[in-house]
Every structure is written in structure tokens, then in C-alpha cells.
N, CA, C, O and the ligand as a Tripos MOL2 file, in Angstrom:
@<TRIPOS>MOLECULE
protein
  289   287    73     0     0
PROTEIN
NO_CHARGES

@<TRIPOS>ATOM
      1 N          19.4280    1.9300    5.1180 N.3       1 MET1
      2 CA         18.5590    1.0600    5.5140 C.3       1 MET1
      3 C          17.1190    1.6200    5.1900 C.2       1 MET1
      4 O          16.7980    2.7590    5.5290 O.2       1 MET1
      5 N          16.2520    0.7540    4.5070 N.am      2 LYS2
      6 CA         14.8570    1.1800    4.1490 C.3       2 LYS2
      7 C          13.8870    0.9460    5.4650 C.2       2 LYS2
      8 O          13.8700   -0.1230    6.0760 O.2       2 LYS2
      9 N          13.1640    1.9770    5.7820 N.am      3 HIS3
     10 CA         12.3010    1.6410    6.8870 C.3       3 HIS3
     11 C          10.9640    1.2620    6.4080 C.2       3 HIS3
     12 O          10.6520    1.6340    5.2770 O.2       3 HIS3
     13 N          10.1150    0.5640    7.1150 N.am      4 TYR4
     14 CA          8.8630    0.1100    6.7830 C.3       4 TYR4
     15 C           7.7780    1.5340    7.1860 C.2       4 TYR4
     16 O           7.9940    2.3410    8.0910 O.2       4 TYR4
     17 N           6.7530    1.5410    6.3580 N.am      5 SER5
     18 CA          5.7360    2.5280    6.6830 C.3       5 SER5
     19 C           4.5380    1.8680    7.6180 C.2       5 SER5
     20 O           4.4430    0.6490    7.7600 O.2       5 SER5
     21 N           3.8650    2.5750    8.0810 N.am      6 LYS6
     22 CA          2.8180    1.9950    8.9240 C.3       6 LYS6
     23 C           1.9980    1.0430    8.0180 C.2       6 LYS6
     24 O           1.6060   -0.0520    8.4200 O.2       6 LYS6
     25 N           1.7910    1.4570    6.9370 N.am      7 GLU7
     26 CA          0.9050    0.6500    6.0350 C.3       7 GLU7
     27 C           1.4070   -1.0050    5.8680 C.2       7 GLU7
     28 O           0.7030   -2.0150    5.8980 O.2       7 GLU7
     29 N           2.7200   -0.8940    5.7040 N.am      8 GLU8
     30 CA          3.4630   -2.2720    5.3680 C.3       8 GLU8
     31 C           3.5490   -2.9020    6.7060 C.2       8 GLU8
     32 O           3.5530   -4.1330    6.7030 O.2       8 GLU8
     33 N           3.6140   -2.3250    7.7950 N.am      9 LEU9
     34 CA          3.6430   -2.8710    9.1370 C.3       9 LEU9
     35 C           2.3000   -3.5060    9.4500 C.2       9 LEU9
     36 O           2.2260   -4.6120    9.9830 O.2       9 LEU9
     37 N           1.2230   -2.7740    9.1020 N.am     10 GLU10
     38 CA         -0.1650   -3.3210    9.0590 C.3      10 GLU10
     39 C          -0.3280   -4.7100    8.3120 C.2      10 GLU10
     40 O          -0.9660   -5.6930    8.6890 O.2      10 GLU10
     41 N           0.3540   -4.5490    7.2460 N.am     11 LEU11
     42 CA          0.0620   -5.7160    6.3820 C.3      11 LEU11
     43 C           0.8530   -6.8200    6.9680 C.2      11 LEU11
     44 O           0.4400   -7.9720    6.8330 O.2      11 LEU11
     45 N           2.0470   -6.5560    7.6600 N.am     12 TYR12
     46 CA          2.9560   -7.7310    8.3170 C.3      12 TYR12
     47 C           2.0920   -8.0630    9.4760 C.2      12 TYR12
     48 O           2.0550   -9.2630    9.7450 O.2      12 TYR12
     49 N           1.4010   -7.2840   10.2090 N.am     13 ARG13
     50 CA          0.8880   -7.5850   11.4400 C.3      13 ARG13
     51 C          -0.4860   -8.4010   11.0390 C.2      13 ARG13
     52 O          -0.9480   -9.1770   11.8750 O.2      13 ARG13
     53 N          -1.0540   -8.2580    9.9410 N.am     14 ASN14
     54 CA         -2.3320   -8.9440    9.7020 C.3      14 ASN14
     55 C          -2.1720  -10.2790    8.7890 C.2      14 ASN14
     56 O          -3.1650  -10.8200    8.3030 O.2      14 ASN14
     57 N          -0.8460  -10.7780    8.5860 N.am     15 HIS15
     58 CA         -0.3550  -11.7100    7.8870 C.3      15 HIS15
     59 C          -0.9020  -11.6850    6.4070 C.2      15 HIS15
     60 O          -1.3910  -12.6270    5.7830 O.2      15 HIS15
     61 N          -0.7070  -10.4040    5.9990 N.am     16 GLN16
     62 CA         -1.0400  -10.2030    4.3900 C.3      16 GLN16
     63 C           0.2520   -9.9280    3.5180 C.2      16 GLN16
     64 O           0.2160   -9.6590    2.3170 O.2      16 GLN16
     65 N           1.2580  -10.0190    4.1920 N.am     17 MET17
     66 CA          2.5360  -10.1010    3.4650 C.3      17 MET17
     67 C           2.9650  -11.4100    2.9840 C.2      17 MET17
     68 O           2.6970  -12.4410    3.6010 O.2      17 MET17
     69 N           3.6870  -11.3870    1.7900 N.am     18 SER18
     70 CA          4.1660  -12.6510    1.3060 C.3      18 SER18
     71 C           5.1820  -13.2940    2.3330 C.2      18 SER18
     72 O           5.6410  -12.6110    3.2490 O.2      18 SER18
     73 N           5.4950  -14.5080    2.1770 N.am     19 VAL19
     74 CA          6.2980  -15.2630    3.2470 C.3      19 VAL19
     75 C           7.5950  -14.7400    3.1610 C.2      19 VAL19
     76 O           8.2740  -14.6050    4.1790 O.2      19 VAL19
     77 N           8.0270  -14.4180    1.9980 N.am     20 LEU20
     78 CA          9.3710  -14.0000    1.9580 C.3      20 LEU20
     79 C           9.6040  -12.4750    2.3970 C.2      20 LEU20
     80 O          10.6300  -12.2200    3.0280 O.2      20 LEU20
     81 N           8.7360  -11.4930    2.1040 N.am     21 LYS21
     82 CA          8.6090  -10.2680    2.7320 C.3      21 LYS21
     83 C           8.7190  -10.3560    4.3030 C.2      21 LYS21
     84 O           9.5650   -9.8000    5.0030 O.2      21 LYS21
     85 N           7.6420  -11.2070    4.7260 N.am     22 ARG22
     86 CA          7.5570  -11.3700    6.2140 C.3      22 ARG22
     87 C           8.8490  -11.5940    6.8670 C.2      22 ARG22
     88 O           9.2130  -10.8710    7.7940 O.2      22 ARG22
     89 N           9.7300  -12.7980    6.3190 N.am     23 ILE23
     90 CA         10.9600  -13.0110    6.8490 C.3      23 ILE23
     91 C          11.8600  -11.8490    6.8460 C.2      23 ILE23
     92 O          12.5330  -11.5850    7.8420 O.2      23 ILE23
     93 N          11.9130  -11.0310    5.6020 N.am     24 VAL24
     94 CA         12.7320   -9.8970    5.7610 C.3      24 VAL24
     95 C          12.3780   -8.8930    6.7290 C.2      24 VAL24
     96 O          13.1740   -8.3250    7.4770 O.2      24 VAL24
     97 N          11.0090   -8.6900    6.6650 N.am     25 CYS25
     98 CA         10.4940   -7.7630    7.7580 C.3      25 CYS25
     99 C          10.7290   -8.1600    9.3010 C.2      25 CYS25
    100 O          11.0410   -7.3310   10.1550 O.2      25 CYS25
    101 N          10.5620   -9.3740    9.5210 N.am     26 ALA26
    102 CA         10.7610  -10.0360   10.8650 C.3      26 ALA26
    103 C          12.2320   -9.6010   11.1520 C.2      26 ALA26
    104 O          12.5170   -9.1010   12.2400 O.2      26 ALA26
    105 N          13.1680   -9.7910   10.1710 N.am     27 GLY27
    106 CA         14.6570   -9.6360   10.6170 C.3      27 GLY27
    107 C          14.8340   -8.2160   10.7250 C.2      27 GLY27
    108 O          15.5940   -7.8710   11.6290 O.2      27 GLY27
    109 N          14.2950   -7.2580    9.9910 N.am     28 HIS28
    110 CA         14.3710   -5.9610    9.9330 C.3      28 HIS28
    111 C          13.8840   -5.5470   11.3520 C.2      28 HIS28
    112 O          14.5930   -4.7700   11.9910 O.2      28 HIS28
    113 N          12.7150   -6.0160   11.8920 N.am     29 LEU29
    114 CA         12.3040   -5.5000   13.0390 C.3      29 LEU29
    115 C          12.9720   -5.7960   14.3750 C.2      29 LEU29
    116 O          12.8440   -5.1830   15.4340 O.2      29 LEU29
    117 N          13.8440   -7.0580   14.0470 N.am     30 ASN30
    118 CA         14.7910   -7.5240   15.2450 C.3      30 ASN30
    119 C          15.8430   -6.6680   15.3060 C.2      30 ASN30
    120 O          16.4760   -6.6450   16.3620 O.2      30 ASN30
    121 N          16.2150   -5.8700   14.2990 N.am     31 GLU31
    122 CA         17.4950   -4.9560   14.4090 C.3      31 GLU31
    123 C          17.1370   -3.4890   14.4150 C.2      31 GLU31
    124 O          17.9410   -2.6040   14.7050 O.2      31 GLU31
    125 N          15.7860   -3.2740   14.0510 N.am     32 CYS32
    126 CA         15.6150   -1.7510   14.1000 C.3      32 CYS32
    127 C          14.4270   -1.1420   14.9840 C.2      32 CYS32
    128 O          13.2240   -1.3710   14.8590 O.2      32 CYS32
    129 N          15.0390   -0.3470   15.8690 N.am     33 ARG33
    130 CA         14.1690    0.2780   16.8860 C.3      33 ARG33
    131 C          13.0480    1.1580   16.4170 C.2      33 ARG33
    132 O          12.0340    1.3640   17.0840 O.2      33 ARG33
    133 N          13.2800    1.6460   15.2730 N.am     34 ILE34
    134 CA         12.3650    2.6020   14.5940 C.3      34 ILE34
    135 C          11.1120    1.8340   14.3360 C.2      34 ILE34
    136 O          10.0200    2.1860   14.7800 O.2      34 ILE34
    137 N          11.3210    0.6910   13.5460 N.am     35 CYS35
    138 CA         10.0710   -0.1130   13.0030 C.3      35 CYS35
    139 C           9.4690   -0.8780   13.9150 C.2      35 CYS35
    140 O           8.2750   -1.1560   13.8110 O.2      35 CYS35
    141 N          10.3530   -1.3810   15.0830 N.am     36 SER36
    142 CA          9.5630   -2.1420   16.0890 C.3      36 SER36
    143 C           8.8320   -1.3420   17.0330 C.2      36 SER36
    144 O           7.9080   -1.7900   17.7110 O.2      36 SER36
    145 N           9.2700   -0.0870   17.0770 N.am     37 ARG37
    146 CA          8.4850    0.8550   17.9520 C.3      37 ARG37
    147 C           7.2330    1.3990   17.0730 C.2      37 ARG37
    148 O           6.2080    1.7880   17.6340 O.2      37 ARG37
    149 N           7.3520    1.4030   15.9010 N.am     38 ARG38
    150 CA          6.1430    1.6420   15.1480 C.3      38 ARG38
    151 C           5.1940    0.5060   15.1280 C.2      38 ARG38
    152 O           3.9850    0.7360   15.1080 O.2      38 ARG38
    153 N           5.5800   -0.5080   15.1310 N.am     39 LEU39
    154 CA          4.7130   -1.6490   15.1550 C.3      39 LEU39
    155 C           3.8510   -1.8660   16.5790 C.2      39 LEU39
    156 O           2.7090   -2.3030   16.7210 O.2      39 LEU39
    157 N           4.8080   -1.4030   17.5740 N.am     40 LYS40
    158 CA          4.2220   -1.4810   18.8590 C.3      40 LYS40
    159 C           3.0000   -0.4750   19.1010 C.2      40 LYS40
    160 O           2.0090   -0.6680   19.8050 O.2      40 LYS40
    161 N           3.3340    0.6750   18.3170 N.am     41 GLU41
    162 CA          2.4060    1.8680   18.4050 C.3      41 GLU41
    163 C           1.0130    1.3120   17.6840 C.2      41 GLU41
    164 O          -0.0790    1.4660   18.2300 O.2      41 GLU41
    165 N           1.1580    0.6950   16.4890 N.am     42 LEU42
    166 CA         -0.2150    0.0370   15.9550 C.3      42 LEU42
    167 C          -0.7530   -0.8740   16.7070 C.2      42 LEU42
    168 O          -1.9820   -0.9300   16.6520 O.2      42 LEU42
    169 N          -0.0530   -1.8360   17.6070 N.am     43 GLU43
    170 CA         -0.7130   -2.5400   18.4750 C.3      43 GLU43
    171 C          -1.4130   -1.7900   19.4590 C.2      43 GLU43
    172 O          -2.5030   -2.1920   19.8650 O.2      43 GLU43
    173 N          -0.8850   -0.7120   19.8970 N.am     44 ALA44
    174 CA         -1.5420    0.2920   21.0940 C.3      44 ALA44
    175 C          -2.5110    0.7750   20.3900 C.2      44 ALA44
    176 O          -3.5540    0.8150   21.0420 O.2      44 ALA44
    177 N          -2.6220    1.2250   19.1480 N.am     45 ASP45
    178 CA         -3.8440    1.7650   18.4860 C.3      45 ASP45
    179 C          -4.9960    0.7780   18.6260 C.2      45 ASP45
    180 O          -6.1310    1.0320   19.0280 O.2      45 ASP45
    181 N          -4.5090   -0.3820   18.2280 N.am     46 ASP46
    182 CA         -5.5780   -1.7230   18.1950 C.3      46 ASP46
    183 C          -6.2300   -1.7990   19.4990 C.2      46 ASP46
    184 O          -7.4550   -1.8700   19.5950 O.2      46 ASP46
    185 N          -5.3510   -1.7860   20.6270 N.am     47 LEU47
    186 CA         -5.9390   -2.0780   21.8410 C.3      47 LEU47
    187 C          -6.8260   -0.9470   22.1680 C.2      47 LEU47
    188 O          -7.9090   -1.1300   22.7230 O.2      47 LEU47
    189 N          -6.3660    0.2810   21.8170 N.am     48 PHE48
    190 CA         -7.2850    1.4950   22.2320 C.3      48 PHE48
    191 C          -8.6050    1.3660   21.3820 C.2      48 PHE48
    192 O          -9.6770    1.6470   21.9180 O.2      48 PHE48
    193 N          -8.5590    0.9880   20.1930 N.am     49 LEU49
    194 CA         -9.7380    0.6250   19.3510 C.3      49 LEU49
    195 C         -10.7030   -0.3510   20.0180 C.2      49 LEU49
    196 O         -11.8960   -0.1070   20.1990 O.2      49 LEU49
    197 N         -10.0610   -1.5120   20.3780 N.am     50 ASN50
    198 CA        -10.7880   -2.6640   20.9100 C.3      50 ASN50
    199 C         -11.7180   -2.0730   22.2140 C.2      50 ASN50
    200 O         -12.9340   -2.2050   22.3570 O.2      50 ASN50
    201 N         -10.8100   -1.4200   23.0660 N.am     51 GLU51
    202 CA        -11.4640   -0.9370   24.3070 C.3      51 GLU51
    203 C         -12.5400    0.0060   24.0550 C.2      51 GLU51
    204 O         -13.5080    0.0210   24.8160 O.2      51 GLU51
    205 N         -12.4570    0.9090   22.9160 N.am     52 LEU52
    206 CA        -13.3970    1.7070   22.5710 C.3      52 LEU52
    207 C         -14.5330    1.1050   22.0790 C.2      52 LEU52
    208 O         -15.6300    1.5450   22.4210 O.2      52 LEU52
    209 N         -14.4450    0.1900   21.3500 N.am     53 ARG53
    210 CA        -15.5250   -0.7980   20.6800 C.3      53 ARG53
    211 C         -16.1800   -1.5110   21.9820 C.2      53 ARG53
    212 O         -17.4100   -1.4630   21.9970 O.2      53 ARG53
    213 N         -15.6620   -2.0560   22.8960 N.am     54 SER54
    214 CA        -16.2700   -2.7360   23.9890 C.3      54 SER54
    215 C         -16.9920   -1.6570   24.8330 C.2      54 SER54
    216 O         -18.0840   -1.9520   25.3170 O.2      54 SER54
    217 N         -16.4640   -0.4220   25.0470 N.am     55 SER55
    218 CA        -17.1170    0.3100   25.8450 C.3      55 SER55
    219 C         -18.4460    0.8990   25.0450 C.2      55 SER55
    220 O         -19.4040    1.2980   25.7070 O.2      55 SER55
    221 N         -18.4670    0.9350   23.7440 N.am     56 ILE56
    222 CA        -19.4930    1.3510   23.0540 C.3      56 ILE56
    223 C         -20.5260    0.2260   23.2200 C.2      56 ILE56
    224 O         -21.6820    0.5640   23.4740 O.2      56 ILE56
    225 N         -20.2410   -1.0120   23.1080 N.am     57 ARG57
    226 CA        -21.0710   -2.0320   23.3120 C.3      57 ARG57
    227 C         -21.7170   -2.0400   24.6010 C.2      57 ARG57
    228 O         -22.9330   -2.2270   24.6040 O.2      57 ARG57
    229 N         -21.0640   -1.8540   25.7990 N.am     58 ILE58
    230 CA        -21.5260   -1.8010   26.9600 C.3      58 ILE58
    231 C         -22.5450   -0.6750   27.1150 C.2      58 ILE58
    232 O         -23.5220   -0.8250   27.8470 O.2      58 ILE58
    233 N         -22.3040    0.5650   26.3630 N.am     59 PHE59
    234 CA        -23.0400    1.8610   26.4870 C.3      59 PHE59
    235 C         -24.5420    1.2560   25.8390 C.2      59 PHE59
    236 O         -25.6220    1.3830   26.4170 O.2      59 PHE59
    237 N         -24.3620    0.6400   24.6360 N.am     60 GLN60
    238 CA        -25.4320    0.2410   23.8900 C.3      60 GLN60
    239 C         -26.3230   -0.7230   24.6720 C.2      60 GLN60
    240 O         -27.5410   -0.6150   24.5300 O.2      60 GLN60
    241 N         -25.8600   -1.5880   25.4250 N.am     61 GLU61
    242 CA        -26.5450   -2.6060   26.3160 C.3      61 GLU61
    243 C         -27.2820   -1.9080   27.2870 C.2      61 GLU61
    244 O         -28.4510   -2.1640   27.5730 O.2      61 GLU61
    245 N         -26.4370   -0.8250   27.9060 N.am     62 VAL62
    246 CA        -27.1430   -0.1770   28.8710 C.3      62 VAL62
    247 C         -28.3670    0.7200   28.3780 C.2      62 VAL62
    248 O         -29.3860    0.9480   29.0300 O.2      62 VAL62
    249 N         -28.1140    1.1100   27.3010 N.am     63 GLN63
    250 CA        -29.3810    2.0030   26.4700 C.3      63 GLN63
    251 C         -30.4810    1.0720   26.4390 C.2      63 GLN63
    252 O         -31.5760    1.3670   26.9170 O.2      63 GLN63
    253 N         -30.2190   -0.1210   25.8560 N.am     64 LYS64
    254 CA        -31.3470   -1.1560   25.5990 C.3      64 LYS64
    255 C         -32.1250   -1.5270   26.8210 C.2      64 LYS64
    256 O         -33.3470   -1.6820   26.8290 O.2      64 LYS64
    257 N         -31.3170   -1.6610   27.8730 N.am     65 LYS65
    258 CA        -31.9070   -1.8680   29.2340 C.3      65 LYS65
    259 C         -32.8260   -0.8140   29.6300 C.2      65 LYS65
    260 O         -33.9680   -1.0420   30.0300 O.2      65 LYS65
    261 N         -32.3290    0.3130   29.5180 N.am     66 LYS66
    262 CA        -33.0860    1.5110   29.9940 C.3      66 LYS66
    263 C         -34.3010    1.5520   28.9940 C.2      66 LYS66
    264 O         -35.3240    1.8180   29.6240 O.2      66 LYS66
    265 N         -34.5190    1.3920   27.7510 N.am     67 GLU67
    266 CA        -35.4570    1.3270   26.9340 C.3      67 GLU67
    267 C         -36.6110    0.3250   27.6020 C.2      67 GLU67
    268 O         -37.7870    0.5830   27.8620 O.2      67 GLU67
    269 N         -35.9090   -0.8270   27.7750 N.am     68 HIS68
    270 CA        -36.7450   -1.9630   28.2210 C.3      68 HIS68
    271 C         -37.4620   -1.6810   29.5220 C.2      68 HIS68
    272 O         -38.6100   -2.0990   29.6750 O.2      68 HIS68
    273 N         -36.8150   -0.9590   30.5100 N.am     69 ILE69
    274 CA        -37.4550   -0.5270   31.6120 C.3      69 ILE69
    275 C         -38.5490    0.5040   31.2030 C.2      69 ILE69
    276 O         -39.6640    0.4660   31.7220 O.2      69 ILE69
    277 N         -38.2270    1.3680   30.3190 N.am     70 ARG70
    278 CA        -39.3840    2.2750   30.0260 C.3      70 ARG70
    279 C         -40.7160    1.8080   29.5450 C.2      70 ARG70
    280 O         -41.8260    2.3090   29.7220 O.2      70 ARG70
    281 N         -40.2950    0.5540   28.7880 N.am     71 GLU71
    282 CA        -41.5250   -0.1660   28.2050 C.3      71 GLU71
    283 C         -42.4690   -0.8290   29.3150 C.2      71 GLU71
    284 O         -43.6690   -1.0730   29.1870 O.2      71 GLU71
    285 N         -41.7650   -1.0360   30.2890 N.am     72 CYS72
    286 CA        -42.5110   -1.9560   31.4460 C.3      72 CYS72
    287 C         -43.1150   -0.9870   32.2310 C.2      72 CYS72
    288 O         -43.7780   -1.3150   33.2150 O.2      72 CYS72
    289 ZN         13.4340    0.2250   10.2290 Zn       73 ZN73
@<TRIPOS>BOND
     1     1     2 1
     2     2     3 1
     3     3     4 2
     4     3     5 am
     5     5     6 1
     6     6     7 1
     7     7     8 2
     8     7     9 am
     9     9    10 1
    10    10    11 1
    11    11    12 2
    12    11    13 am
    13    13    14 1
    14    14    15 1
    15    15    16 2
    16    15    17 am
    17    17    18 1
    18    18    19 1
    19    19    20 2
    20    19    21 am
    21    21    22 1
    22    22    23 1
    23    23    24 2
    24    23    25 am
    25    25    26 1
    26    26    27 1
    27    27    28 2
    28    27    29 am
    29    29    30 1
    30    30    31 1
    31    31    32 2
    32    31    33 am
    33    33    34 1
    34    34    35 1
    35    35    36 2
    36    35    37 am
    37    37    38 1
    38    38    39 1
    39    39    40 2
    40    39    41 am
    41    41    42 1
    42    42    43 1
    43    43    44 2
    44    43    45 am
    45    45    46 1
    46    46    47 1
    47    47    48 2
    48    47    49 am
    49    49    50 1
    50    50    51 1
    51    51    52 2
    52    51    53 am
    53    53    54 1
    54    54    55 1
    55    55    56 2
    56    55    57 am
    57    57    58 1
    58    58    59 1
    59    59    60 2
    60    59    61 am
    61    61    62 1
    62    62    63 1
    63    63    64 2
    64    63    65 am
    65    65    66 1
    66    66    67 1
    67    67    68 2
    68    67    69 am
    69    69    70 1
    70    70    71 1
    71    71    72 2
    72    71    73 am
    73    73    74 1
    74    74    75 1
    75    75    76 2
    76    75    77 am
    77    77    78 1
    78    78    79 1
    79    79    80 2
    80    79    81 am
    81    81    82 1
    82    82    83 1
    83    83    84 2
    84    83    85 am
    85    85    86 1
    86    86    87 1
    87    87    88 2
    88    87    89 am
    89    89    90 1
    90    90    91 1
    91    91    92 2
    92    91    93 am
    93    93    94 1
    94    94    95 1
    95    95    96 2
    96    95    97 am
    97    97    98 1
    98    98    99 1
    99    99   100 2
   100    99   101 am
   101   101   102 1
   102   102   103 1
   103   103   104 2
   104   103   105 am
   105   105   106 1
   106   106   107 1
   107   107   108 2
   108   107   109 am
   109   109   110 1
   110   110   111 1
   111   111   112 2
   112   111   113 am
   113   113   114 1
   114   114   115 1
   115   115   116 2
   116   115   117 am
   117   117   118 1
   118   118   119 1
   119   119   120 2
   120   119   121 am
   121   121   122 1
   122   122   123 1
   123   123   124 2
   124   123   125 am
   125   125   126 1
   126   126   127 1
   127   127   128 2
   128   127   129 am
   129   129   130 1
   130   130   131 1
   131   131   132 2
   132   131   133 am
   133   133   134 1
   134   134   135 1
   135   135   136 2
   136   135   137 am
   137   137   138 1
   138   138   139 1
   139   139   140 2
   140   139   141 am
   141   141   142 1
   142   142   143 1
   143   143   144 2
   144   143   145 am
   145   145   146 1
   146   146   147 1
   147   147   148 2
   148   147   149 am
   149   149   150 1
   150   150   151 1
   151   151   152 2
   152   151   153 am
   153   153   154 1
   154   154   155 1
   155   155   156 2
   156   155   157 am
   157   157   158 1
   158   158   159 1
   159   159   160 2
   160   159   161 am
   161   161   162 1
   162   162   163 1
   163   163   164 2
   164   163   165 am
   165   165   166 1
   166   166   167 1
   167   167   168 2
   168   167   169 am
   169   169   170 1
   170   170   171 1
   171   171   172 2
   172   171   173 am
   173   173   174 1
   174   174   175 1
   175   175   176 2
   176   175   177 am
   177   177   178 1
   178   178   179 1
   179   179   180 2
   180   179   181 am
   181   181   182 1
   182   182   183 1
   183   183   184 2
   184   183   185 am
   185   185   186 1
   186   186   187 1
   187   187   188 2
   188   187   189 am
   189   189   190 1
   190   190   191 1
   191   191   192 2
   192   191   193 am
   193   193   194 1
   194   194   195 1
   195   195   196 2
   196   195   197 am
   197   197   198 1
   198   198   199 1
   199   199   200 2
   200   199   201 am
   201   201   202 1
   202   202   203 1
   203   203   204 2
   204   203   205 am
   205   205   206 1
   206   206   207 1
   207   207   208 2
   208   207   209 am
   209   209   210 1
   210   210   211 1
   211   211   212 2
   212   211   213 am
   213   213   214 1
   214   214   215 1
   215   215   216 2
   216   215   217 am
   217   217   218 1
   218   218   219 1
   219   219   220 2
   220   219   221 am
   221   221   222 1
   222   222   223 1
   223   223   224 2
   224   223   225 am
   225   225   226 1
   226   226   227 1
   227   227   228 2
   228   227   229 am
   229   229   230 1
   230   230   231 1
   231   231   232 2
   232   231   233 am
   233   233   234 1
   234   234   235 1
   235   235   236 2
   236   235   237 am
   237   237   238 1
   238   238   239 1
   239   239   240 2
   240   239   241 am
   241   241   242 1
   242   242   243 1
   243   243   244 2
   244   243   245 am
   245   245   246 1
   246   246   247 1
   247   247   248 2
   248   247   249 am
   249   249   250 1
   250   250   251 1
   251   251   252 2
   252   251   253 am
   253   253   254 1
   254   254   255 1
   255   255   256 2
   256   255   257 am
   257   257   258 1
   258   258   259 1
   259   259   260 2
   260   259   261 am
   261   261   262 1
   262   262   263 1
   263   263   264 2
   264   263   265 am
   265   265   266 1
   266   266   267 1
   267   267   268 2
   268   267   269 am
   269   269   270 1
   270   270   271 1
   271   271   272 2
   272   271   273 am
   273   273   274 1
   274   274   275 1
   275   275   276 2
   276   275   277 am
   277   277   278 1
   278   278   279 1
   279   279   280 2
   280   279   281 am
   281   281   282 1
   282   282   283 1
   283   283   284 2
   284   283   285 am
   285   285   286 1
   286   286   287 1
   287   287   288 2
@<TRIPOS>SUBSTRUCTURE
     1 MET1         2 RESIDUE 1 A MET
     2 LYS2         6 RESIDUE 1 A LYS
     3 HIS3        10 RESIDUE 1 A HIS
     4 TYR4        14 RESIDUE 1 A TYR
     5 SER5        18 RESIDUE 1 A SER
     6 LYS6        22 RESIDUE 1 A LYS
     7 GLU7        26 RESIDUE 1 A GLU
     8 GLU8        30 RESIDUE 1 A GLU
     9 LEU9        34 RESIDUE 1 A LEU
    10 GLU10       38 RESIDUE 1 A GLU
    11 LEU11       42 RESIDUE 1 A LEU
    12 TYR12       46 RESIDUE 1 A TYR
    13 ARG13       50 RESIDUE 1 A ARG
    14 ASN14       54 RESIDUE 1 A ASN
    15 HIS15       58 RESIDUE 1 A HIS
    16 GLN16       62 RESIDUE 1 A GLN
    17 MET17       66 RESIDUE 1 A MET
    18 SER18       70 RESIDUE 1 A SER
    19 VAL19       74 RESIDUE 1 A VAL
    20 LEU20       78 RESIDUE 1 A LEU
    21 LYS21       82 RESIDUE 1 A LYS
    22 ARG22       86 RESIDUE 1 A ARG
    23 ILE23       90 RESIDUE 1 A ILE
    24 VAL24       94 RESIDUE 1 A VAL
    25 CYS25       98 RESIDUE 1 A CYS
    26 ALA26      102 RESIDUE 1 A ALA
    27 GLY27      106 RESIDUE 1 A GLY
    28 HIS28      110 RESIDUE 1 A HIS
    29 LEU29      114 RESIDUE 1 A LEU
    30 ASN30      118 RESIDUE 1 A ASN
    31 GLU31      122 RESIDUE 1 A GLU
    32 CYS32      126 RESIDUE 1 A CYS
    33 ARG33      130 RESIDUE 1 A ARG
    34 ILE34      134 RESIDUE 1 A ILE
    35 CYS35      138 RESIDUE 1 A CYS
    36 SER36      142 RESIDUE 1 A SER
    37 ARG37      146 RESIDUE 1 A ARG
    38 ARG38      150 RESIDUE 1 A ARG
    39 LEU39      154 RESIDUE 1 A LEU
    40 LYS40      158 RESIDUE 1 A LYS
    41 GLU41      162 RESIDUE 1 A GLU
    42 LEU42      166 RESIDUE 1 A LEU
    43 GLU43      170 RESIDUE 1 A GLU
    44 ALA44      174 RESIDUE 1 A ALA
    45 ASP45      178 RESIDUE 1 A ASP
    46 ASP46      182 RESIDUE 1 A ASP
    47 LEU47      186 RESIDUE 1 A LEU
    48 PHE48      190 RESIDUE 1 A PHE
    49 LEU49      194 RESIDUE 1 A LEU
    50 ASN50      198 RESIDUE 1 A ASN
    51 GLU51      202 RESIDUE 1 A GLU
    52 LEU52      206 RESIDUE 1 A LEU
    53 ARG53      210 RESIDUE 1 A ARG
    54 SER54      214 RESIDUE 1 A SER
    55 SER55      218 RESIDUE 1 A SER
    56 ILE56      222 RESIDUE 1 A ILE
    57 ARG57      226 RESIDUE 1 A ARG
    58 ILE58      230 RESIDUE 1 A ILE
    59 PHE59      234 RESIDUE 1 A PHE
    60 GLN60      238 RESIDUE 1 A GLN
    61 GLU61      242 RESIDUE 1 A GLU
    62 VAL62      246 RESIDUE 1 A VAL
    63 GLN63      250 RESIDUE 1 A GLN
    64 LYS64      254 RESIDUE 1 A LYS
    65 LYS65      258 RESIDUE 1 A LYS
    66 LYS66      262 RESIDUE 1 A LYS
    67 GLU67      266 RESIDUE 1 A GLU
    68 HIS68      270 RESIDUE 1 A HIS
    69 ILE69      274 RESIDUE 1 A ILE
    70 ARG70      278 RESIDUE 1 A ARG
    71 GLU71      282 RESIDUE 1 A GLU
    72 CYS72      286 RESIDUE 1 A CYS
    73 ZN73       289 GROUP 0 **** ****
């Protein structure tokens, strides 16, 4: 059985795979623990990145407010 690479799973996740490939991949993910775990890991990475991005945004907003206070 051929397993999917992270790159391929990334394509699958982002709907960049052709329909036929997606169907085959979905079928494989249903049966393969290794690949479905890999896919979950990618999603966890994404979640982590999103959290990181939102905390950076909050940080930047706080910085802006600080600058504003200084101006006043
Ligand atoms: Zn697999």
C-alpha cells in the first residue's frame, strides 16, 4: 500500500487535488491510520499557526495602543 506524503495530504486538505485523486485519497484515509494521523497532524499544525498569528495580532494591537498613549 502506498502512503501519502505530507505534501500530498496538504493538497488534499486544500482541495487542490483532482476529484479522482481526492476520492482515492479519502478512501485510503478511511482505512489507513498512518495517513489519517498525518492529516490530523497537519491540521494541528494549522491550528497552532492560527493561534500564533492571532497572538501576534493582539501583540501588535497592544503595541499600537502603547504608542498612542505615548503620543498623548
Ligand atoms: Zn497510508
